[in-house]
C-alpha positions in Angstrom: -16.4 -81.2 -46.9 -14.2 -84.2 -47.8 -11.7 -85.4 -45.4 -9.0 -84.6 -47.9 -10.0 -80.9 -48.1 -10.0 -80.6 -44.3 -6.4 -81.9 -44.1 -5.3 -79.4 -46.8 -6.9 -76.4 -45.0 -5.4 -77.5 -41.7 -1.9 -77.7 -43.3 -2.3 -74.2 -44.8 -3.4 -72.7 -41.5 -0.4 -74.3 -39.7 2.0 -72.9 -42.3 0.4 -69.4 -42.0 0.8 -69.5 -38.2 4.4 -70.7 -38.4 5.2 -67.8 -40.9 3.5 -65.3 -38.7 5.6 -66.4 -35.6 8.8 -66.4 -37.6 8.1 -62.8 -38.8 7.2 -61.5 -35.3 10.5 -62.9 -33.7 12.8 -61.8 -36.5 11.5 -58.2 -36.9 13.9 -55.3 -35.7 12.6 -51.8 -35.6 14.5 -48.9 -37.1 17.0 -47.1 -34.8 15.6 -43.5 -34.3 18.6 -41.3 -33.5 19.1 -37.8 -34.4 15.6 -37.1 -35.6 12.1 -38.5 -36.1 9.8 -39.7 -33.4 10.4 -42.0 -30.6 8.8 -45.3 -31.4 8.0 -48.5 -29.5 10.5 -51.3 -29.3 8.4 -54.2 -30.6 6.4 -55.1 -33.6 3.0 -54.8 -31.8 3.7 -51.3 -30.8 4.5 -50.4 -34.3 1.4 -51.9 -35.6 -0.7 -50.2 -32.9 0.9 -46.8 -32.2 -1.7 -45.6 -29.7 -0.2 -43.8 -26.7 3.3 -43.5 -28.2 5.5 -40.5 -27.3 5.8 -37.8 -29.9 8.7 -36.0 -28.3 11.2 -34.7 -30.9 14.9 -35.6 -30.2 17.1 -32.7 -31.3 20.3 -34.4 -30.4 21.2 -32.0 -27.5 19.6 -31.1 -24.2 18.1 -27.7 -23.4 19.5 -26.2 -20.2 17.0 -25.6 -17.4 15.8 -22.0 -16.8 17.6 -20.3 -13.9 14.9 -19.0 -11.5 17.3 -18.3 -8.6 17.8 -14.6 -9.6 21.6 -15.1 -9.6 23.4 -13.0 -12.2 27.0 -14.2 -13.0 29.6 -11.5 -12.6 31.0 -9.6 -15.6 34.1 -11.1 -17.1 35.7 -7.8 -17.7 38.6 -6.9 -15.4 38.4 -4.4 -12.6 40.9 -1.5 -12.1 43.8 -2.4 -9.8 43.5 -0.8 -6.4 46.5 1.6 -6.2 45.5 3.5 -3.1 44.8 1.7 0.2 44.2 2.5 3.8 46.7 0.7 6.0 45.8 1.4 9.7 42.5 0.7 11.2 42.9 3.5 13.8 44.4 7.0 14.1 48.2 6.8 14.5 50.9 9.0 16.1 53.7 8.1 13.8 55.1 5.3 11.6 58.2 4.0 9.9 59.1 2.0 6.8 61.8 -0.6 6.7 62.9 -3.7 4.9 61.9 -6.9 6.8 62.8 -10.5 6.0 60.0 -13.0 5.4 59.6 -16.5 3.9 59.1 -16.6 0.1 55.7 -18.0 -1.0 56.4 -21.2 -2.8 53.7 -22.9 -4.9 52.7 -26.4 -3.8 54.4 -29.1 -5.9 52.7 -32.5 -6.4 55.3 -35.3 -6.4 54.8 -38.4 -8.6 54.8 -41.7 -6.7 57.9 -43.8 -7.0 57.7 -46.8 -9.3 56.7 -50.0 -7.6 59.6 -52.4 -6.9 57.3 -55.5 -6.6 53.8 -56.4 -7.6 51.4 -58.8 -6.0 48.7 -60.7 -7.8 45.8 -61.8 -5.6 43.8 -63.8 -8.0 45.4 -67.1 -7.0 46.7 -66.1 -3.6 50.2 -66.0 -4.9 52.8 -63.2 -5.0 54.9 -62.4 -8.1 58.0 -60.4 -7.3 59.5 -58.2 -10.0 63.2 -58.5 -9.7 65.1 -55.3 -8.8 67.4 -53.9 -11.5 71.1 -54.7 -11.2 72.5 -51.6 -9.4 76.3 -50.8 -9.7 78.3 -51.7 -6.7 80.2 -49.1 -4.7 83.9 -49.2 -4.7 83.9 -50.6 -1.1 81.6 -53.4 -2.2 83.7 -54.3 -5.2 86.7 -54.7 -2.8 84.6 -56.7 -0.4 84.4 -54.0 2.2 80.7 -54.2 2.7 78.0 -51.6 2.1 78.9 -47.9 1.9 77.3 -45.8 4.7 74.4 -43.7 3.3 75.1 -40.0 2.6 73.2 -37.9 5.2 70.5 -35.7 3.7 70.8 -32.0 4.7 67.4 -30.3 4.6 67.3 -27.2 2.5 66.2 -24.1 4.4 63.1 -22.3 3.0 63.8 -19.4 0.7 63.4 -15.9 2.2 63.1 -12.3 0.8 63.1 -8.8 2.1 60.0 -6.7 1.6 58.8 -3.2 2.6 57.2 -3.3 6.1 55.6 -0.7 8.3 55.3 -0.2 12.0 53.0 2.5 13.5 51.8 3.6 16.9 48.1 3.8 17.8 47.5 7.3 19.1 44.9 6.3 21.8 46.9 3.5 23.5 50.5 3.7 22.3 50.3 0.0 21.1 52.5 -0.7 18.1 51.1 -2.5 15.0 52.9 -3.8 11.9 52.1 -5.0 8.4 53.8 -5.6 5.0 53.1 -3.0 2.3 52.2 -5.5 -0.4 50.0 -7.6 1.9 48.1 -5.4 4.4 47.5 -7.7 7.4 47.5 -5.5 10.5 49.0 -7.3 13.6 49.5 -5.9 17.1 53.2 -6.1 18.0 53.3 -4.6 21.5 50.9 -4.2 24.4 52.6 -1.4 26.4 50.0 1.2 27.1 50.9 4.9 26.8 47.7 6.9 26.5 47.2 9.8 24.1 50.5 9.7 22.3 50.8 12.9 20.2 54.0 12.1 18.2 56.1 8.9 17.6 59.5 8.6 15.9 61.0 5.3 14.9 64.7 4.4 14.4 66.9 1.4 14.1 64.9 -0.2 11.3 61.8 -0.1 13.5 63.5 -1.5 16.6 63.4 1.6 18.7 61.2 4.7 19.1 60.4 7.8 21.0 56.9 8.8 22.0 55.7 12.3 23.1 52.6 12.9 25.1 51.2 15.4 27.7 51.3 14.5 31.4 48.2 14.7 33.4 48.8 18.4 34.2 48.1 19.1 30.5 51.2 21.3 30.2 54.3 19.1 30.6 55.5 17.2 27.6 56.8 13.8 28.5 59.0 11.8 26.1 59.6 8.1 26.4 62.5 6.4 24.5 62.2 2.7 24.2 63.5 -0.5 22.5 61.3 -3.1 20.9 61.9 -6.8 21.3 63.6 -8.4 18.3 61.4 -10.4 16.0 62.3 -14.0 15.1 61.7 -15.1 11.5 58.8 -17.4 11.4 57.7 -16.7 15.0 54.2 -15.4 15.6 54.5 -11.7 16.3 51.1 -11.2 17.7 52.2 -11.8 21.3 52.4 -9.7 24.4 55.6 -7.8 23.7 56.7 -5.1 26.0 58.7 -1.9 25.3 61.7 -1.3 27.6 63.3 2.2 27.9 63.6 5.4 29.9 62.3 8.9 29.9 64.1 11.8 28.3 64.1 15.4 29.6 60.7 17.0 30.0 59.3 19.5 27.5 61.1 18.2 24.4 59.7 20.4 21.7 61.0 18.7 18.5 62.7 15.4 17.5 64.3 14.4 14.2 65.9 11.0 13.3 69.3 10.7 11.5 69.3 9.3 7.9 70.8 5.9 9.1 68.1 5.8 11.9 70.7 5.1 14.5 70.6 8.5 16.3 68.2 11.4 17.1 68.4 15.1 17.6 66.0 16.7 20.0 65.4 20.2 21.3 64.2 21.1 24.7 63.7 24.3 26.7 66.1 25.1 29.4 66.0 28.4 31.3 65.4 31.2 28.8 66.5 29.3 25.7 66.6 26.1 23.8 69.2 23.3 23.8 69.8 20.9 21.0 71.2 17.4 21.8 72.2 14.3 19.7 71.7 10.9 21.3 71.2 7.3 20.6 67.7 6.1 20.2 67.7 4.9 23.8 68.6 8.3 25.0 72.2 7.4 26.0 75.5 8.9 24.7 74.1 12.5 24.7 76.0 15.3 23.1 74.9 18.9 23.2 75.6 20.6 19.8 73.2 23.6 19.8 71.8 26.3 22.0 69.8 29.4 21.2 67.9 32.1 23.1 64.9 31.5 20.8 62.6 28.6 21.6 60.5 28.1 18.5 62.4 25.7 16.2 61.6 22.9 13.8 64.4 20.5 12.9 65.3 18.0 10.1 68.2 15.7 9.7 68.6 15.2 5.9 72.2 13.8 5.9 75.1 13.0 8.2 76.7 16.4 7.7 73.6 18.6 8.1 70.8 19.2 10.6 68.5 22.0 9.5 66.7 24.4 11.9 63.7 26.5 10.8 61.8 29.0 12.9 58.2 27.9 13.6 56.0 29.6 10.9 53.4 32.3 11.1 51.8 34.3 8.2 52.7 37.7 9.7 56.3 36.9 11.0 59.5 36.6 8.9 60.9 33.1 9.0 64.6 32.0 9.1 66.4 28.7 8.2 69.8 27.6 9.3 72.0 24.6 8.8 73.9 22.9 11.6 77.0 20.7 11.2 76.7 18.0 13.9 80.5 17.4 14.0 81.7 21.1 14.0 78.6 22.5 15.8 78.7 25.3 13.1 75.5 27.2 12.3 75.0 28.8 8.8 72.1 30.9 7.7 70.4 29.7 4.5 67.0 31.5 4.2 65.6 34.6 5.9 62.9 37.2 5.9 60.1 35.0 4.4 56.7 35.2 6.1 55.1 31.8 6.8 58.4 30.0 6.0 58.4 26.2 6.2 61.2 24.1 4.6 62.2 20.6 3.5 65.8 19.8 2.6 66.8 17.2 0.0 69.0 14.2 1.0 72.0 15.8 -0.7 71.5 19.0 1.3 71.9 21.2 -1.8 68.2 21.9 -2.5 65.7 23.3 -0.1 62.0 23.2 -0.8 60.2 26.1 0.9 57.1 28.3 0.7 55.7 31.5 1.9 52.3 32.6 3.4 50.7 32.3 0.0 51.8 28.6 -0.2 53.8 29.4 -3.4 56.3 26.5 -3.5 59.9 27.2 -4.5 63.3 25.4 -4.6 66.4 27.1 -3.3 69.9 25.9 -4.4 72.5 26.3 -1.6 75.3 26.2 -4.2 74.1 28.9 -6.6 72.0 30.7 -3.9 69.1 31.0 -6.5 65.5 29.9 -6.2 63.0 28.8 -8.8 59.2 28.4 -8.6 57.7 25.0 -9.0 54.4 26.4 -10.1 52.1 24.7 -7.6 50.7 25.7 -4.2 51.2 23.5 -1.2 53.5 23.2 1.8 56.9 21.4 2.3 55.4 19.4 5.2 53.1 17.9 2.6 56.0 16.6 0.4 58.8 14.1 0.4 62.1 14.1 -1.5 63.2 11.0 -3.5 66.6 9.5 -2.8 68.0 11.1 -6.0 67.3 14.7 -4.7 65.6 15.6 -8.0 62.1 14.0 -7.5 59.4 15.3 -5.2 56.1 13.7 -4.2 53.6 16.2 -2.8 50.0 16.3 -1.6 48.7 19.3 -3.5 45.3 20.9 -2.6 42.8 20.9 -5.4 41.9 24.4 -4.5 43.2 26.8 -1.8 40.4 28.6 0.1 41.3 31.0 2.9 44.2 33.1 4.0 46.7 33.6 6.9 48.6 30.4 5.9 50.0 28.3 7.4 48.4 29.3 10.8 44.8 28.5 9.8 45.9 25.1 8.5 47.9 24.2 11.6 45.0 25.3 13.8 42.5 23.2 11.9 40.5 26.1 10.7 41.2 25.1 7.1 41.5 21.6 5.6 42.5 20.6 2.1 41.4 18.0 -0.4 44.6 16.9 -2.1 45.7 15.2 -5.2 49.1 13.4 -5.2 51.7 14.9 -7.6 55.1 13.8 -8.8 57.6 16.7 -9.6 61.0 16.7 -11.3 62.8 19.8 -10.1 65.5 19.5 -12.8 63.2 19.9 -15.8 60.1 21.3 -14.1 57.8 18.5 -15.1 54.8 18.0 -12.7 52.3 15.2 -13.0 49.1 14.6 -11.1 49.5 10.8 -10.4 46.4 10.2 -8.2 43.1 11.7 -7.1 42.3 9.9 -3.8 38.6 10.5 -4.1 38.6 8.2 -7.2 39.7 5.3 -5.0 37.9 6.1 -1.7 34.3 6.7 -2.8 34.7 10.4 -2.3 36.8 10.4 0.9 39.0 13.5 0.9 42.6 13.3 2.1 44.8 16.1 3.5 48.2 14.5 3.3 51.0 14.9 5.8 54.1 12.9 6.9 54.9 11.6 3.4 57.6 9.0 3.0 58.8 6.5 0.4 60.0 2.9 0.8 63.6 1.9 0.0 62.8 0.8 -3.5 60.5 3.6 -4.4 57.6 1.3 -4.9 55.2 2.9 -2.4 54.3 6.4 -1.2 53.0 6.5 2.3 51.2 9.4 4.1 48.9 10.2 6.9 45.5 11.9 6.4 45.5 15.0 8.7 41.7 14.8 8.8 41.7 11.7 10.9 45.3 10.5 11.3 44.9 7.3 9.4 47.8 5.8 7.5 47.6 5.3 3.7 49.7 3.9 0.9 49.9 4.6 -2.9 51.5 1.9 -5.1 53.8 3.7 -7.5 55.1 0.7 -9.5 
């Protein structure tokens, strides 16, 4: 081969190598996004696609499979709990009153104040942003110097009044309290009075009387006491003590005045019964009633009337009287009704009563007529609304037995109640709640019914176990 041909071949090979290197370094692979296969990132890998990934990119990730067994809760709402148990123990009595508390205020996040100066640290120098020209006060314009700053008076936190309850633990006599809309049971006193049978509150929950048997098992002892005043914002779960004195022995019945400032009690003396009005502490006593009969039940529906009804029995005619506390005048209202029990309206004009068949009726003291309500229960299982036209009653689903109310008082018969609302003007009666629907089948035999001041809640005690309950009405 001639020298000239060798030179030409060498030049061609050099040119081919140069072209190949230029192609290799200038080649850019296609951008695989949104579909296709994942390729190599250089020319060699595209020329020799051995071992390349063939995973398909779908543009979104598939969530991992949940193997924990957790099932998210359903998003559908659950029924609002209208009926709730308040006390965690059997109680001897309770009261409802309005109590002041701090209003819950949602937290507010404050925006930071704008900076008055800025500092730049890049060159270890500070650049001050000039303050805006603020207007001078009148004193400064006249050369009198700076005006003293106006003192800032803190705004007190907002408060509100809400329905509150206090109740007495039957076993120890300790007092507990809670709000109706936020059940948070707290012990308020630690004074121990064992085995309290009845408790009556007055003075917006600030005073009470407790009845219990002495150690001899026959003598009824009654203690009237005053509770320490509560300070707003102070922790109430402290060792408070009840101060008071003992009332006469063998007090058989107590009722509290409508304004909760006084009480009327009956006690046996000699061969009869004496009725006395007194302050809740037991002072300022005034005898207004006496009778040769000893079996009486009292109620104080308004300032002008105290009612007295003979204790009921299915085989004995019952009688009801009204007593004017000021005039000490006694007037007969009902008579000759076997098994009679009564409940007088706040106005004093309507009397709810029944007989030994539990047939509930309303007697009008003005017209002296009575009408049937059409349901079977007892007045001690009802409460009047403040308008004297509305009744709330615990009504047995069925009535099984006889010789009422004796068998019910003695515990031989127990009821399973629904809660009813009754309008005595138009006769409308509505079943507003079946407690077993809220309590997983727990039956309630309701007694000691009461309403809060605004009519938002109905409270009652279950006779089966003496626990306190509430039903939200609004």
